[in-house]
C-alpha positions in Angstrom: 61.5 62.3 129.8 61.7 61.5 126.1 58.6 61.6 123.9 58.7 57.9 123.4 58.7 57.3 127.2 56.0 59.8 127.7 53.7 58.2 125.2 54.4 54.8 126.5 53.5 55.9 130.1 50.6 58.1 129.2 48.6 56.2 126.7 46.3 53.4 128.1 47.8 50.1 127.0 44.5 48.9 125.4 44.6 51.9 123.0 47.7 50.5 121.3 46.0 47.3 120.3 44.1 46.7 117.0 40.4 46.0 117.0 37.5 45.0 114.6 36.6 47.8 112.2 39.0 50.1 113.8 39.5 52.1 110.6 36.1 53.7 111.7 35.3 52.6 115.2 38.0 53.9 117.5 36.7 52.2 120.7 33.8 50.6 122.4 32.7 51.3 126.0 30.2 49.5 128.2 29.2 51.4 131.4 27.1 50.1 134.2 25.5 52.3 136.9 25.0 50.6 140.2 24.1 51.7 143.7 24.4 49.8 147.0 21.6 48.9 149.4 21.5 50.6 152.8 23.5 53.7 151.6 22.0 57.0 150.6 22.4 57.8 146.9 25.3 60.4 146.2 22.8 63.1 145.3 21.5 63.1 148.9 24.5 61.9 150.8 26.9 63.5 153.2 30.7 63.4 153.4 30.5 60.9 156.3 28.2 58.6 154.4 30.2 58.9 151.1 33.4 58.0 153.1 31.6 55.0 154.7 30.5 53.9 151.2 34.0 54.1 149.9 35.4 52.2 152.9 32.8 49.5 152.4 33.5 49.0 148.7 37.2 49.0 149.2 37.2 46.5 152.0 34.9 44.1 150.1 36.7 44.3 146.7 40.3 44.8 147.6 40.5 41.6 149.6 39.2 39.4 146.8 40.4 38.7 143.2 38.8 38.2 139.8 40.4 36.3 137.0 41.4 38.4 134.0 41.0 41.6 136.0 44.5 41.5 137.6 45.6 43.9 140.3 43.4 46.9 140.9 44.8 50.4 141.7 42.6 52.6 143.9 43.1 56.3 143.3 41.3 58.7 145.7 40.4 62.0 144.1 41.6 63.7 147.3 45.1 62.5 146.7 45.4 63.8 143.1 46.4 67.1 141.8 44.1 69.1 139.5 46.3 68.1 136.4 46.3 64.5 137.5 42.5 64.4 137.8 42.1 66.1 134.4 44.5 63.6 132.8 42.1 60.9 133.9 39.2 62.7 132.4 41.1 63.2 129.1 41.8 59.5 129.0 38.1 58.7 129.5 38.9 56.9 132.8 36.8 59.2 134.9 34.3 61.9 134.5 34.5 65.7 135.0 31.9 65.4 137.7 34.0 63.0 139.7 37.1 65.1 139.2 35.3 68.2 140.5 33.1 66.9 143.3 34.1 67.3 146.9 32.7 63.9 148.1 34.9 60.9 148.8 35.4 60.0 145.2 37.8 57.5 143.7 38.6 55.7 140.5 39.6 52.0 140.4 41.8 50.9 137.5 43.3 47.6 136.3 46.7 47.3 134.8 45.8 47.9 131.1 43.1 50.4 132.0 40.4 48.4 130.2 38.5 48.6 133.5 37.7 51.9 135.2 35.3 52.0 138.2 34.2 55.4 139.6 33.1 55.4 143.2 30.8 58.2 144.6 30.1 59.8 141.2 26.4 60.3 140.2 25.9 56.7 141.4 27.8 54.8 144.0 29.6 52.8 141.3 30.1 53.5 137.6 31.7 50.4 136.2 33.3 50.9 132.8 35.0 48.5 130.3 36.9 49.8 127.3 38.1 48.0 124.2 39.6 48.9 120.9 37.5 48.8 117.7 33.9 47.6 117.5 33.5 45.0 120.2 30.0 45.4 121.7 29.2 41.8 122.5 32.7 41.1 123.8 32.7 44.3 125.9 29.2 43.5 127.4 30.4 40.0 128.2 33.4 41.3 130.0 31.4 44.0 131.9 28.7 41.4 132.9 31.3 39.1 134.3 32.9 42.0 136.2 29.5 43.1 137.5 28.7 39.5 138.8 32.0 39.5 140.7 31.3 42.9 142.3 27.7 41.9 143.1 29.1 38.8 144.8 30.9 41.0 147.3 28.4 43.9 147.8 24.6 44.2 147.8 23.1 46.3 145.0 20.0 48.4 145.2 17.6 46.4 143.0 13.9 46.3 142.4 12.2 43.2 140.9 10.0 45.4 138.6 12.2 48.4 138.0 15.6 46.8 137.8 18.8 48.5 139.1 18.0 51.7 141.0 20.0 54.7 139.9 20.3 58.4 140.7 19.1 59.4 137.2 15.7 58.0 136.1 17.0 57.4 132.5 19.5 54.8 133.9 16.9 52.8 135.8 16.5 49.3 134.6 19.6 47.7 133.2 21.7 50.7 134.2 23.7 50.1 131.1 25.1 52.6 128.6 26.8 51.1 125.6 28.7 53.4 123.3 31.1 53.5 120.4 33.5 56.2 119.3 33.4 56.6 115.5 35.6 58.5 113.1 33.3 59.8 110.4 35.2 62.3 108.2 33.6 61.4 104.9 30.0 61.7 106.2 30.9 65.0 107.7 32.6 66.4 104.6 29.7 65.4 102.3 27.2 66.8 104.9 25.4 63.5 105.0 25.8 63.2 108.8 23.5 66.1 109.4 20.7 64.2 107.6 21.5 60.9 109.4 21.6 62.3 113.0 17.9 63.0 113.3 17.1 59.4 112.2 19.6 58.0 114.8 17.9 60.1 117.6 14.5 58.7 116.6 15.8 55.2 117.2 16.5 56.0 120.9 20.3 56.7 120.5 22.2 59.8 121.2 25.2 61.3 119.4 27.7 63.3 121.4 31.2 64.7 121.1 34.4 63.0 122.1 34.0 63.7 125.9 30.3 62.8 126.1 27.3 64.9 127.1 27.9 68.6 126.5 31.2 68.2 124.6 32.0 69.3 121.1 32.7 66.9 118.3 36.3 67.4 117.4 38.4 65.5 114.9 35.2 64.2 113.3 34.9 61.8 116.3 31.4 61.0 117.6 30.3 59.0 120.6 27.1 57.1 119.8 25.2 55.5 122.7 21.8 54.2 123.9 19.6 56.8 125.6 17.2 54.7 127.6 17.8 51.7 129.8 14.3 51.0 131.3 12.1 48.3 129.6 15.0 46.9 127.5 17.3 44.0 128.2 21.0 44.4 127.8 20.9 42.2 124.7 18.3 44.5 123.2 20.4 47.6 123.8 23.5 46.0 122.3 21.7 44.8 119.2 19.9 48.1 118.5 23.2 50.0 118.8 25.0 47.3 116.7 22.5 47.7 113.9 22.9 51.5 113.7 26.7 51.4 114.0 27.0 48.8 111.2 24.9 51.0 108.9 27.1 54.0 109.7 30.3 52.0 109.1 29.0 50.9 105.7 27.8 54.5 104.8 31.2 55.9 105.8 33.1 53.3 103.9 31.0 53.7 100.7 31.4 57.5 100.9 35.2 57.2 101.3 35.2 54.9 98.2 33.2 57.5 96.2 35.6 60.3 97.4 38.6 58.3 96.4 37.1 57.3 93.0 36.2 60.8 91.9 38.5 63.1 93.9 41.6 61.1 94.7 44.1 63.9 93.8 42.2 66.6 95.7 41.9 64.2 98.7 45.6 63.3 98.6 46.3 67.1 98.5 44.2 67.7 101.6 45.9 64.8 103.4 49.4 66.1 102.6 48.5 69.7 103.4 47.2 68.5 106.8 50.4 66.6 107.3 52.5 69.6 106.3 50.6 71.8 108.8 51.0 69.3 111.6 54.7 68.6 110.9 55.7 72.3 110.7 53.4 74.4 112.8 54.9 76.3 115.8 51.5 77.0 117.4 48.2 75.2 116.9 44.9 75.2 118.8 43.3 71.9 119.7 40.3 72.3 117.3 42.6 72.9 114.3 44.9 70.1 115.3 42.0 67.7 115.7 40.7 68.5 112.2 44.1 68.0 110.6 44.7 64.8 112.6 41.3 63.5 111.3 42.3 64.2 107.7 45.7 62.6 108.2 44.0 59.5 109.7 41.7 59.3 106.7 44.7 59.5 104.4 46.3 56.6 106.3 43.2 54.5 106.0 42.9 55.2 102.3 46.7 54.6 101.6 47.1 58.1 100.5 50.0 58.5 102.9 52.1 55.7 104.3 54.6 55.1 107.0 52.4 56.5 109.8 50.8 54.3 112.5 47.0 54.1 112.1 46.3 54.8 115.8 48.0 58.3 115.6 44.6 59.9 115.8 43.5 58.1 118.9 46.9 58.7 120.5 47.4 62.4 119.7 43.8 63.3 120.4 44.5 62.4 124.0 48.1 63.8 124.2 47.2 67.2 122.8 44.6 67.9 125.6 45.5 70.6 128.2 46.4 68.4 131.1 48.6 66.1 129.1 50.5 69.0 127.6 51.1 70.4 131.0 52.1 67.0 132.4 54.6 66.6 129.5 55.9 70.1 130.1 56.1 69.4 133.8 54.6 72.8 134.5 51.4 74.8 134.3 50.9 76.5 130.9 49.0 79.4 129.6 46.6 79.0 126.7 49.3 80.3 124.3 51.9 78.1 126.0 49.6 75.1 125.4 49.2 76.0 121.7 53.1 76.1 121.4 53.6 72.9 123.3 50.9 71.2 121.3 52.5 72.0 118.1 55.9 70.9 119.4 54.5 67.6 120.7 52.8 66.8 117.3 56.0 67.7 115.3 58.1 65.5 117.5 55.6 62.6 117.3 55.5 62.8 113.5 59.4 62.7 113.4 59.1 59.2 114.7 57.4 58.1 111.6 58.7 57.2 108.1 56.4 59.1 105.9 55.8 57.9 102.3 53.6 59.4 99.6 50.7 57.1 98.7 48.7 59.6 96.8 48.3 60.2 93.1 45.9 60.6 90.3 43.3 58.0 89.5 
């Protein structure tokens, strides 16, 4: 398979589309935690009960249709290889917990992978809607419509006072986690982000790495989401997150302008050095690759280098992960083998571009 074919088949279709403020906000995610009435929660369930839950959901949803959703693909975790499961995790379409659990787990996807619904994860259903750029209101509207359709076919566990009942107490209420993935290289390089994060936490938001809780922030990518769901409406959660994200967008942009104004030559040098390393390395670890891809994307956004697609950071941060590298190689790889394959994939990807120098002195 050629690299172009692999990229076309591997990358979620929605990732290739532009979105609002996508020079800084890579993606928006709305996730709803739901459980069904008359079924034990996953934390206390058995294989038999989990199987019955999956059968019930499949029978109710696979025989109906929802406008804009399109055809749904049901993937049972039992029928996937370890690499296939990990690929779904690396694409943010499922969680490590679902990939590793032995219960009757499944993930349900639509054609463009803007919808991902996990079955028998921490909750019976984890409904997820993904979109490019900064689209909180649009994402919530889409998720709400999808939620209404599902609720029209199954009966949720719901309490009039507490709201939606979930396995984790922090999800009780709306059961909604709204999050955005942000690229913040300027705030990181000027060490402003370390001063901003405590203030963000005090507002009831949490900042995590690219793969959520417990993951490391790589490529200057940060996932920012609400922490509590009880006692707040969905609209409140969206607006609070929106306010913080808008401030971060403005701080990142103003810091980029200052860096460009006072250090354009040095910044252009960093961008082209990163490009040189990515375009010529024969082995490269994922952390180093992520850092250089972040610098390259910053250079693209600031017109310091031209002829490279702006979504190359989003694309390659997925493709250079271990499972994708092994899928591309069509074999299992050692850590050294993955470092070699990662460098090769990046080199070949950059050869598809028409690089031009946009840098220079102020």
